[in-house]
C-alpha positions in Angstrom: -12.8 7.6 27.6 -16.5 7.2 27.5 -17.7 3.5 28.3 -20.4 2.5 25.8 -22.8 0.2 27.0 -26.0 -1.1 25.0 -28.2 -0.2 28.1 -31.7 -2.4 27.9 -34.8 0.0 27.8 -36.5 0.0 31.2 -40.3 -0.1 31.6 -41.0 3.5 32.9 -43.3 6.2 31.9 -40.8 8.7 32.4 -40.1 10.4 29.2 -37.1 12.1 30.3 -35.4 8.7 31.3 -36.4 7.0 27.7 -35.2 10.2 26.0 -31.8 10.0 27.9 -31.3 6.4 26.8 -32.3 7.2 23.2 -29.6 9.8 23.3 -27.2 7.6 24.9 -27.6 5.2 22.1 -27.3 7.9 19.3 -23.8 8.8 21.0 -22.9 5.3 21.3 -23.3 5.1 17.3 -21.8 8.4 16.6 -19.4 8.7 13.7 -15.8 10.3 14.0 -14.5 12.5 11.1 -13.6 10.7 8.3 -15.7 7.5 8.7 -19.1 9.6 8.7 -21.1 8.2 5.5 -23.2 11.1 5.6 -20.7 14.1 4.3 -21.3 17.7 5.3 -18.4 18.8 2.8 -16.4 16.6 0.2 -13.1 17.9 1.9 -13.9 15.8 4.9 -13.1 12.8 3.3 -9.5 14.2 2.6 -6.7 12.6 4.5 -8.6 11.9 7.1 -7.8 9.9 10.3 -10.1 7.5 12.2 -8.5 8.3 15.4 -9.1 5.0 16.7 -8.5 4.8 20.6 -9.8 1.2 22.1 -10.6 -1.3 19.8 -11.9 -5.1 19.8 -10.6 -7.1 16.9 -12.9 -9.7 15.2 -11.9 -12.3 12.6 -13.6 -15.2 10.7 -11.4 -18.2 10.2 -12.9 -20.0 7.1 -9.8 -21.8 5.8 -6.1 -22.8 6.9 -4.8 -23.5 10.3 -5.8 -21.9 13.6 -2.0 -20.5 13.6 -3.0 -18.9 10.2 -6.2 -17.2 11.6 -4.2 -15.8 14.5 -1.3 -14.5 12.4 -3.8 -12.7 10.2 -5.5 -11.2 13.7 -2.0 -10.5 14.8 -1.3 -8.4 11.6 -4.7 -6.5 12.0 -3.5 -5.6 15.4 -0.3 -4.2 14.1 -2.1 -2.3 11.5 -4.6 -1.0 14.2 -1.8 0.1 16.3 -0.3 2.0 13.2 -3.3 3.6 12.8 -3.3 5.2 16.5 -5.3 2.6 18.5 -5.1 0.4 21.5 -6.0 -2.9 21.0 -7.9 -4.6 23.9 -9.3 -7.8 22.6 -9.0 -10.2 19.8 -11.8 -12.6 18.7 -11.9 -15.3 16.0 -15.0 -17.3 15.0 -14.7 -20.4 13.1 -17.0 -20.7 9.9 -17.1 -22.1 6.7 -17.8 -18.7 5.1 -18.8 -15.3 6.6 -22.3 -14.7 7.6 -23.9 -12.6 4.6 -25.9 -10.3 7.1 -23.4 -9.6 9.9 -20.1 -11.3 9.1 -20.1 -13.1 12.2 -22.7 -15.3 13.4 -25.6 -14.2 15.4 -24.4 -15.6 18.9 -20.9 -14.0 18.2 -22.4 -10.7 17.6 -23.7 -10.8 21.2 -20.6 -12.0 22.5 -18.8 -9.3 21.0 -21.3 -6.6 22.5 -20.5 -8.2 25.7 -16.7 -7.8 25.1 -17.0 -4.3 23.9 -19.1 -3.4 27.0 -16.8 -5.0 29.6 -13.6 -3.4 27.9 -15.1 0.0 27.3 -14.1 -0.2 23.6 -15.2 2.3 21.5 -14.7 0.6 17.9 -14.8 -2.8 16.7 -12.6 -3.7 13.6 -13.4 -6.8 11.3 -10.7 -8.7 9.7 -12.1 -8.4 6.1 -14.2 -6.2 3.8 -17.7 -5.7 5.1 -20.4 -4.9 2.8 -22.5 -1.7 3.4 -25.3 -3.9 4.9 -23.0 -6.0 7.3 -21.5 -2.5 8.5 -25.1 -1.3 9.2 -26.3 -4.3 10.8 -23.1 -4.6 13.2 -23.3 -1.0 14.2 -26.8 -1.4 15.2 -26.4 -4.4 17.2 -23.2 -3.7 18.8 -23.8 -0.1 19.5 -20.4 1.2 18.8 -18.6 2.2 15.7 -17.5 -0.6 13.3 -14.9 -0.4 10.7 -13.3 -3.1 8.3 -9.8 -4.0 7.3 -9.9 -2.1 4.2 -10.8 1.3 6.1 -8.3 0.7 8.4 -5.8 0.2 5.7 -6.8 3.5 3.7 -6.7 5.6 6.9 -3.1 4.3 7.4 -2.2 5.2 3.7 -3.7 8.7 4.2 -1.8 9.2 7.3 1.4 8.4 5.7 1.2 9.9 2.1 3.7 13.0 1.9 3.7 13.4 -2.0 1.0 15.4 -4.1 0.5 12.1 -5.9 0.5 9.9 -3.1 -2.3 12.0 -1.3 -4.2 11.9 -4.7 -4.0 8.1 -4.9 -5.2 7.8 -1.3 -8.2 10.0 -1.7 -9.2 8.5 -4.7 -9.0 5.0 -3.2 -11.0 6.4 -0.1 -13.8 8.0 -2.3 -14.1 4.6 -4.2 -14.5 3.0 -0.9 -17.0 5.2 0.6 -19.2 5.7 -2.6 -21.4 2.5 -2.0 -21.5 2.9 1.8 -23.0 6.4 1.7 -26.2 6.4 3.8 -29.0 9.2 4.4 -30.7 9.6 7.7 -32.2 6.4 7.5 -34.8 4.7 5.2 -37.9 6.2 6.7 -36.6 9.9 6.6 -36.6 11.3 3.2 -34.4 14.2 2.9 -35.8 15.5 -0.4 -36.8 19.3 -0.5 -38.1 19.9 -4.2 -41.2 21.3 -5.2 -43.6 24.0 -3.8 -42.5 23.3 -0.2 -46.3 23.0 0.9 -47.7 19.8 2.6 -45.6 20.4 5.7 -43.8 16.9 6.8 -40.8 16.2 4.4 -42.0 18.9 2.2 -39.5 21.8 3.9 -41.1 25.1 3.8 -39.5 28.5 3.4 -35.7 28.4 3.4 -35.7 24.5 2.9 -36.8 24.2 -0.6 -34.1 22.7 -2.8 -33.4 21.4 -6.5 -35.7 18.2 -6.0 -32.4 16.1 -5.0 -31.8 14.4 -1.9 -28.9 15.1 0.2 -27.7 11.4 -0.4 -27.9 11.9 -4.1 -25.9 15.4 -3.7 -23.1 13.6 -1.8 -22.9 11.0 -4.3 -22.8 13.4 -7.1 -19.9 15.5 -5.7 -17.8 12.2 -4.8 -18.3 11.3 -8.4 -17.2 14.8 -9.8 -14.1 14.6 -7.2 -13.0 11.0 -8.3 -13.3 12.1 -12.1 -10.9 15.4 -11.2 -8.7 13.0 -9.2 -8.3 10.6 -12.1 -7.4 13.5 -14.3 -4.8 14.8 -11.9 -3.2 11.1 -11.9 -3.3 10.8 -15.4 -1.1 14.1 -15.8 1.3 12.9 -13.1 1.4 9.5 -14.7 2.4 11.2 -18.1 5.3 12.8 -15.9 6.4 9.5 -14.6 6.2 7.7 -18.0 8.2 10.4 -19.5 11.2 10.0 -16.9 10.9 6.1 -17.6 11.0 6.6 -21.2 14.2 8.8 -20.9 16.0 5.9 -18.9 14.9 3.5 -21.5 16.0 5.6 -24.3 19.7 5.8 -22.3 19.3 2.2 -21.4 19.7 2.5 -17.9 18.8 -0.8 -16.2 16.0 -0.4 -13.6 15.8 -2.6 -10.5 12.6 -2.2 -8.3 12.4 -3.4 -4.8 9.3 -4.8 -3.8 8.1 -6.7 -0.8 5.8 -7.1 2.0 5.3 -4.0 4.3 8.0 -3.6 7.1 10.2 -6.1 5.5 13.0 -3.5 5.4 13.0 -2.3 1.7 14.0 1.2 2.6 16.8 0.1 4.8 18.1 -2.0 1.8 17.9 1.0 -0.3 19.8 3.1 1.9 22.3 0.2 2.5 22.9 -0.1 -1.2 22.9 3.5 -2.3 23.3 5.6 0.7 19.8 7.2 -0.3 19.1 8.3 3.1 15.2 7.4 3.0 13.0 7.5 5.9 13.3 4.1 7.7 10.6 3.4 10.3 9.6 0.1 12.1 6.0 0.6 11.0 3.4 -0.7 8.5 3.5 1.4 5.2 6.1 3.8 6.3 7.0 4.4 2.4 4.0 5.1 0.2 6.0 7.4 -2.4 8.4 5.7 -4.7 11.8 6.7 -4.5 14.5 6.4 -7.2 18.1 6.2 -6.7 21.0 5.8 -8.8 23.7 3.2 -8.2 26.9 2.0 -9.8 27.8 -1.4 -10.4 31.6 -2.7 -10.1 32.2 -2.2 -13.6 31.3 1.4 -13.7 27.8 0.9 -15.2 24.7 2.9 -13.7 21.4 1.4 -12.8 18.6 2.5 -10.9 16.8 1.3 -7.7 13.3 2.0 -6.7 11.8 1.6 -3.3 8.1 0.9 -3.8 5.0 0.8 -1.6 4.6 -2.2 0.7 2.1 -4.9 0.1 0.0 -6.7 2.6 -2.5 -9.6 2.4 -5.8 -8.7 1.2 -4.7 -5.5 0.1 -7.8 -3.4 -1.0 -8.4 -3.7 -4.4 -9.2 0.2 -4.8 -5.7 0.9 -3.4 -4.1 -1.5 -6.0 -6.1 0.6 -8.7 -5.3 3.9 -7.3 -1.6 3.0 -7.1 -1.4 1.3 -10.4 1.0 4.0 -12.0 3.5 3.8 -9.0 3.1 0.1 -8.8 4.0 0.1 -12.8 7.4 1.2 -11.6 7.9 -2.3 -10.8 6.4 -3.6 -13.9 8.8 -1.5 -16.1 11.7 -2.8 -14.4 14.4 -5.3 -15.5 14.9 -7.1 -12.0 12.4 -7.2 -9.0 14.4 -7.7 -6.0 11.6 -9.3 -3.5 12.4 -8.4 0.1 11.0 -10.9 2.8 10.9 -10.3 6.4 12.7 -13.6 7.7 11.6 -12.7 11.2 7.8 -12.6 10.4 6.0 -15.5 11.7 4.5 -16.5 8.3 7.3 -15.5 5.7 5.6 -18.0 3.1 2.4 -15.9 3.0 4.3 -12.7 2.7 5.6 -13.9 -0.3 2.3 -15.3 -1.9 0.5 -12.0 -1.0 3.3 -10.1 -2.6 3.3 -12.3 -5.7 -0.2 -11.9 -6.1 -0.3 -8.0 -6.2 2.7 -8.3 -8.6 0.5 -10.4 -10.9 -2.1 -7.8 -10.7 0.3 -5.3 -12.2 1.9 -7.4 -14.6 5.1 -7.5 -12.9 4.8 -11.5 -12.1 7.0 -12.5 -15.5 9.9 -10.4 -14.5 13.3 -11.8 -13.2 13.0 -12.0 -9.6 15.8 -12.1 -6.9 14.3 -13.2 -3.4 16.0 -11.5 -0.6 15.5 -12.7 3.3 16.0 -9.7 5.3 16.4 -9.3 9.2 18.3 -12.5 9.5 19.8 -11.2 12.6 16.5 -11.3 14.2 15.3 -14.5 12.8 15.7 -17.9 14.6 18.0 -20.3 13.3 15.4 -22.9 12.6 13.3 -20.9 10.4 16.2 -19.7 8.4 17.5 -23.4 7.7 13.8 -24.2 6.7 13.7 -21.2 4.5 16.9 -21.8 2.6 15.8 -25.2 2.0 12.5 -24.1 0.5 14.3 -21.1 -1.4 17.6 -22.4 -2.3 18.2 -19.4 -4.7 17.5 -16.7 -2.2 20.0 -14.4 -0.6 19.8 -14.1 3.3 20.9 -10.5 4.4 20.5 -8.1 7.3 20.0 -4.3 6.3 20.7 -3.3 9.8 24.0 -5.1 10.4 25.4 -5.4 6.9 25.4 -8.8 6.7 25.3 -10.2 3.0 24.8 -6.8 1.4 27.9 -7.3 -0.6 26.6 -10.3 -2.0 23.5 -8.7 -2.8 25.0 -5.9 -4.7 26.9 -8.8 -6.8 23.9 -10.7 -7.4 21.9 -7.6 -8.6 24.8 -6.7 -11.0 24.9 -10.3 -12.4 21.3 -10.2 -13.2 21.5 -6.6 -14.8 20.6 -6.9 -18.8 23.8 -6.8 -20.6 24.4 -4.5 -23.8 24.1 -6.5 -26.8 27.3 -5.6 -28.9 30.8 -6.1 -27.8 33.4 -3.7 -29.5 36.9 -2.8 -29.3 37.7 1.1 -29.7 40.4 3.3 -29.4 39.1 6.6 -28.5 41.0 9.8 -28.9 41.8 11.8 -25.7 40.1 14.9 -27.0 37.0 12.8 -26.8 36.7 12.0 -23.1 33.0 12.7 -23.2 32.8 9.3 -25.1 35.0 7.4 -23.0 32.7 8.9 -19.7 29.4 7.9 -21.7 30.8 4.3 -22.3 31.5 4.0 -18.5 27.9 4.9 -17.7 26.0 3.4 -20.5 28.3 0.3 -21.5 29.9 -2.5 -19.8 33.5 -1.9 -20.0 35.6 -5.2 -19.8 38.9 -3.7 -20.5 41.1 -0.3 -20.3 44.4 0.8 -21.6 45.6 4.0 -21.9 47.9 4.4 -25.2 50.0 6.9 -27.0 47.0 7.5 -29.6 44.2 7.3 -26.9 42.3 5.3 -24.9 41.8 1.6 -25.8 38.5 0.2 -24.4 36.5 -3.2 -24.9 33.4 -2.8 -23.9 29.6 -4.1 -24.4 27.2 -1.4 -25.6 23.7 -1.0 -27.3 23.3 -1.0 -30.9 22.9 2.8 -31.1 26.2 3.7 -29.2 28.1 1.1 -31.3 27.1 3.0 -34.5 28.3 6.1 -32.7 31.5 4.2 -32.0 32.2 3.1 -35.7 35.2 5.4 -36.5 37.1 4.3 -33.6 36.9 0.4 -34.0 40.1 -1.5 -33.9 40.5 -5.2 -34.1 42.7 -5.7 -31.1 44.7 -3.9 -28.2 47.9 -2.0 -29.6 49.7 -2.6 -26.1 
């Protein structure tokens, strides 16, 4: 691994030595594929990886306790490791607000540069979203690549997206993030090559005459075209998703969405309840593509369970917008099972961050069932505190199976009930109707009699009208 040092320029008349130093500085600021703000080809942005290796983390503590600030940096370290990096050091600065020029104060920039030099780090990750100006200023002063929390999360999403929709959503978010951060070769070097080509200098000459548009403008125009194309593709995918949801609503199949913080154990719970066989990994954002599985309640009713993308504090706005169609799976559900990691250092902050995103997609008014997972890994004192704070919550372990039966019962109890209660005697040659009653209704009583099957059942108005010929006043037992 190259150890990047910000070497001071020495006083020497040796042009070769100065040239070597300038070359070293350029290398110290070289960009890896996927982060370069000067695109050779638009496809460079697609599903890229930051390829982070040795990183230093930097945070600004503006509010809350020192524990809150440390928890935030710990989470940033977990994100960095998920992206494939080795965290060498973490620094926090106490400020009333981030510095508008460099995010951290001028003295702290010098300190970060010293840490980078002493550890041999090749990347600095800031715990916040940097403006293009802050990003540029930090790179110029620290002399290594600088990225922010948003770019890091976008990279993790790019690595984990598997479906066509997931990849398109991530690419859209990446391009929207990249667009205001495009840079040319520097303010002093115009790359415009239009006109006759005469005049030397920046004029270009034979083979370099262009359409009168800078490379920066060309990049920006191509990205805008790509964004428009991705939005059209996602709109068509959204139509397919809406059609599936409309079919479920028409059949009045209740929908339950599992939402929660990343790595809280949502996929594990889905597997426990439905045997779905969804990928389970102890990693942040292991699940990006929504998985919907059918489950059967104790009374025979069918409902759907959807495992959704995990949330994180300060989730980039571009991601929320790009994943809006997927997140609407939560907004259109009848019940939100909100999963919390009971072994996390700050479960209260997890709940706040998740509810913040749910509010953005209009799912904050839905019935919520709070489920504290990983109770087998949490300490007893934390669990007692959480039970006091959230008296209506359920405490389970997807790994050991503890509390899963109670969770299933609680979900079934909160499913919307069909509106009409009827008693019917269905002839034996209409077994198809009995099957539909079990799937779409809430069967309360069944009795096989000489003339047919007697059922007392709750159904929707449409199915009740279909049952009219078979209505009876009471059981003929």
